[in-house]
C-alpha positions in Angstrom: 42.3 -84.7 -44.1 39.1 -83.5 -42.5 36.5 -82.0 -44.8 35.3 -78.7 -43.4 32.8 -78.0 -46.1 29.4 -77.3 -44.4 26.3 -79.4 -45.3 24.0 -77.2 -47.4 20.5 -78.6 -48.0 18.4 -77.1 -50.8 14.8 -77.1 -49.5 15.3 -75.7 -45.9 17.8 -73.1 -47.1 15.4 -72.2 -49.9 12.8 -71.4 -47.2 15.3 -69.3 -45.4 16.2 -67.5 -48.6 12.4 -66.7 -49.0 12.5 -65.3 -45.4 15.5 -63.0 -46.3 13.9 -61.9 -49.6 10.7 -60.9 -47.8 12.7 -58.9 -45.3 14.6 -57.2 -48.1 11.5 -56.3 -50.0 9.8 -55.0 -46.7 12.7 -52.6 -46.2 12.4 -51.4 -49.8 8.7 -50.8 -49.3 9.4 -48.8 -46.1 12.0 -46.6 -47.9 9.4 -46.1 -50.7 6.9 -44.8 -48.1 9.6 -42.5 -46.7 10.6 -41.1 -50.1 7.0 -40.6 -51.4 4.7 -39.4 -48.6 1.9 -38.9 -51.1 1.8 -42.7 -51.6 -0.1 -42.9 -48.3 0.0 -46.2 -46.3 0.0 -48.6 -49.3 3.8 -49.2 -49.1 3.5 -49.9 -45.3 0.7 -52.4 -45.9 3.0 -54.2 -48.3 5.9 -54.0 -45.9 3.7 -55.5 -43.1 2.5 -58.3 -45.4 6.1 -59.1 -46.3 7.2 -59.2 -42.7 4.4 -61.6 -41.9 5.3 -63.6 -45.0 8.9 -63.9 -43.7 7.4 -65.3 -40.5 5.7 -68.1 -42.5 9.0 -68.9 -44.3 10.8 -68.9 -40.9 8.2 -71.3 -39.5 8.7 -73.6 -42.5 12.4 -73.8 -42.8 13.1 -75.4 -39.4 10.2 -77.9 -39.8 11.2 -78.9 -43.3 14.8 -79.5 -42.0 13.7 -81.6 -39.1 11.2 -83.5 -41.2 13.8 -84.4 -43.8 16.6 -84.9 -41.3 18.5 -82.0 -42.9 19.4 -79.8 -39.9 22.9 -78.3 -40.2 25.1 -75.6 -38.7 25.0 -73.7 -42.0 21.2 -73.7 -41.9 21.2 -72.3 -38.4 23.6 -69.5 -39.1 21.9 -68.6 -42.4 18.6 -68.5 -40.6 19.9 -66.1 -38.0 21.3 -63.8 -40.6 18.0 -63.7 -42.4 16.2 -63.2 -39.1 18.2 -60.1 -38.2 17.1 -58.5 -41.6 13.5 -59.6 -41.7 12.7 -59.4 -37.9 15.2 -56.9 -36.7 15.9 -54.2 -39.2 12.5 -54.2 -41.1 10.3 -53.9 -37.9 12.6 -51.3 -36.4 12.4 -49.1 -39.6 8.6 -49.7 -39.8 7.9 -48.5 -36.3 10.4 -45.7 -36.5 8.8 -44.2 -39.6 5.2 -44.6 -38.6 5.3 -44.2 -34.8 8.6 -43.0 -33.4 8.9 -40.0 -35.7 6.2 -38.4 -33.5 8.5 -38.5 -30.5 11.9 -36.8 -30.2 14.6 -38.1 -32.6 16.8 -39.3 -29.8 14.0 -41.4 -28.2 13.0 -42.8 -31.6 16.5 -43.8 -32.6 17.2 -45.3 -29.2 14.0 -47.3 -29.2 14.5 -48.7 -32.7 18.1 -49.5 -32.2 17.5 -50.9 -28.7 15.0 -53.4 -30.3 17.5 -54.3 -33.1 20.4 -54.7 -30.6 18.4 -57.0 -28.3 17.2 -59.0 -31.2 20.7 -59.5 -32.5 22.0 -60.5 -29.1 19.1 -62.9 -28.6 20.0 -64.6 -31.9 23.6 -64.8 -31.0 22.8 -66.4 -27.6 20.5 -68.9 -29.3 23.2 -70.0 -31.7 25.7 -70.4 -28.8 23.2 -72.5 -26.8 22.3 -74.6 -29.9 26.0 -75.3 -30.5 26.5 -76.6 -27.0 23.5 -78.9 -26.8 21.2 -81.0 -29.0 18.8 -78.3 -30.4 16.2 -80.9 -31.3 15.8 -82.0 -27.7 15.1 -78.4 -26.5 11.3 -77.8 -26.5 11.6 -74.2 -25.2 13.0 -70.9 -26.4 15.0 -68.9 -23.8 13.8 -65.4 -24.3 11.0 -64.1 -26.5 11.7 -65.3 -30.1 12.5 -62.5 -32.5 10.2 -63.8 -35.4 7.2 -63.6 -33.0 8.3 -60.2 -31.8 8.4 -58.9 -35.4 5.1 -60.5 -36.2 3.5 -58.9 -33.1 4.9 -55.5 -34.0 3.8 -55.8 -37.7 0.3 -57.1 -37.0 -0.4 -54.5 -34.3 0.8 -51.7 -36.6 -1.5 -53.2 -39.3 -4.4 -53.1 -36.8 -3.7 -49.5 -35.8 -3.5 -48.3 -39.4 -6.8 -50.1 -40.1 -8.5 -48.6 -37.0 -7.4 -45.2 -38.1 -8.9 -45.8 -41.5 -5.6 -46.0 -43.4 -4.1 -42.8 -42.0 -0.4 -43.0 -41.3 -1.0 -41.1 -38.0 -2.0 -43.8 -35.5 -3.0 -41.4 -32.7 -2.7 -42.4 -29.1 -1.9 -46.0 -30.1 1.7 -44.8 -30.6 2.4 -44.8 -26.9 1.3 -48.4 -26.6 3.6 -49.4 -29.5 6.5 -47.5 -28.0 6.0 -49.4 -24.7 5.7 -52.7 -26.6 9.0 -52.1 -28.4 10.8 -51.8 -25.0 8.9 -54.7 -23.5 9.8 -57.0 -26.3 13.5 -55.8 -26.2 13.6 -56.8 -22.5 11.8 -60.1 -23.0 14.2 -61.2 -25.9 17.1 -61.0 -23.5 15.2 -62.4 -20.5 15.5 -66.0 -19.1 11.8 -66.6 -19.6 10.9 -69.8 -21.4 8.5 -69.8 -24.4 7.3 -72.9 -26.2 8.9 -73.6 -29.5 6.2 -76.0 -30.7 8.9 -78.1 -32.4 7.0 -81.3 -31.4 4.1 -80.2 -33.6 4.7 -81.2 -37.2 3.0 -82.6 -40.3 2.4 -85.9 -38.5 0.8 -84.4 -35.4 -2.6 -85.8 -34.5 -5.3 -84.0 -32.6 -8.9 -84.6 -31.6 -11.6 -83.6 -34.0 -12.8 -80.5 -32.1 -9.2 -79.2 -32.0 -8.7 -79.8 -35.7 -12.0 -77.9 -36.3 -10.7 -75.0 -34.2 -7.4 -74.8 -36.1 -9.3 -74.7 -39.4 -11.6 -72.1 -38.1 -8.7 -69.9 -36.9 -7.0 -70.3 -40.3 -10.2 -69.2 -42.2 -10.7 -66.2 -39.8 -7.1 -65.2 -40.3 -7.8 -64.9 -44.1 -11.2 -63.2 -43.8 -10.3 -60.8 -40.9 -6.7 -60.3 -41.9 -6.5 -56.9 -40.1 -7.3 -58.3 -36.7 -6.6 -62.0 -36.3 -2.8 -62.0 -36.8 -2.5 -59.4 -34.0 -4.7 -61.6 -31.7 -2.6 -64.7 -32.4 0.7 -63.1 -31.8 -0.6 -61.4 -28.6 -2.0 -64.7 -27.4 1.5 -66.2 -27.7 2.9 -63.4 -25.7 0.3 -63.8 -23.0 0.6 -67.6 -23.0 4.3 -67.4 -22.3 3.5 -65.3 -19.3 0.9 -67.6 -17.8 2.5 -70.8 -18.9 4.2 -71.7 -15.6 0.7 -71.8 -14.0 -0.9 -74.0 -16.8 -1.2 -77.6 -15.8 1.2 -80.1 -17.3 -1.6 -81.9 -19.1 -2.8 -78.8 -20.9 0.7 -77.7 -21.8 1.4 -81.2 -23.3 -1.8 -81.1 -25.2 -1.1 -77.6 -26.6 2.6 -77.8 -27.3 3.4 -81.4 -28.1 2.6 -84.0 -30.7 -0.5 -85.9 -29.7 0.8 -89.0 -31.5 3.6 -89.3 -28.9 1.1 -89.5 -26.1 -0.9 -92.3 -27.9 2.3 -94.2 -28.4 3.1 -94.0 -24.7 -0.3 -95.3 -23.8 -0.1 -98.2 -26.2 3.3 -99.1 -24.9 2.1 -99.1 -21.3 -0.9 -101.3 -22.3 1.4 -103.8 -24.1 3.7 -103.9 -21.0 0.7 -104.6 -18.8 -0.5 -107.4 -21.1 3.0 -108.9 -21.2 3.2 -108.9 -17.4 -0.3 -110.5 -17.1 0.6 -113.3 -19.6 3.8 -114.0 -17.7 
């Protein structure tokens, strides 16, 4: 008799549970800001930090699963359910309370729900495609990934609150964020390909200057936490747009494991030496 019990691995699913927990707390913080207007923007800062924290957990769960050979159907489905909470509902509520309330209620509801609907459909399409093919062999995402969309919305909202000196009213920036919500909704359902960076893992090797740049960016992200996350997420959005015109060499250097390239070179040299000896 066939055993239909799904494989459930502890560490990757623990990361996914951390993602879901951050999304849940972010929603609670947004509700706290709605119930107590006198609390200012403090609950929204916490909500944004939690959404960004969920992005970190989402980044880790897949890599931990691939590193340990613990990828499973259960993990993929659990990850999508956590994503719709952390990167669908939480950002939609955040933007609706801070930005979309300044517009008509119908436009606000439509924009927030449109983003949530497109995010849910994108996750469903991803799971269907992953079930039909080897997910590990796919180096690209079809459509803009919802965790990055949520990170972009949260980090730009953080930047706007900071530029307006902690005031909940973000001024004319609200029009840009309204447009961004619709743009991301369209991109999530599009056929554009975005890099997944799955080839980059704990064993990835890079040149010394690149390692220095990565460390510098990480330090800047901690020091200038109001600005750098927005720059990084925006850079990913722009890179996906210009990626078809980037040379194959640069794309491989940016997106793939440098160790694989070195192995290829060594193998070619060994083959040449073997032919010479023969």
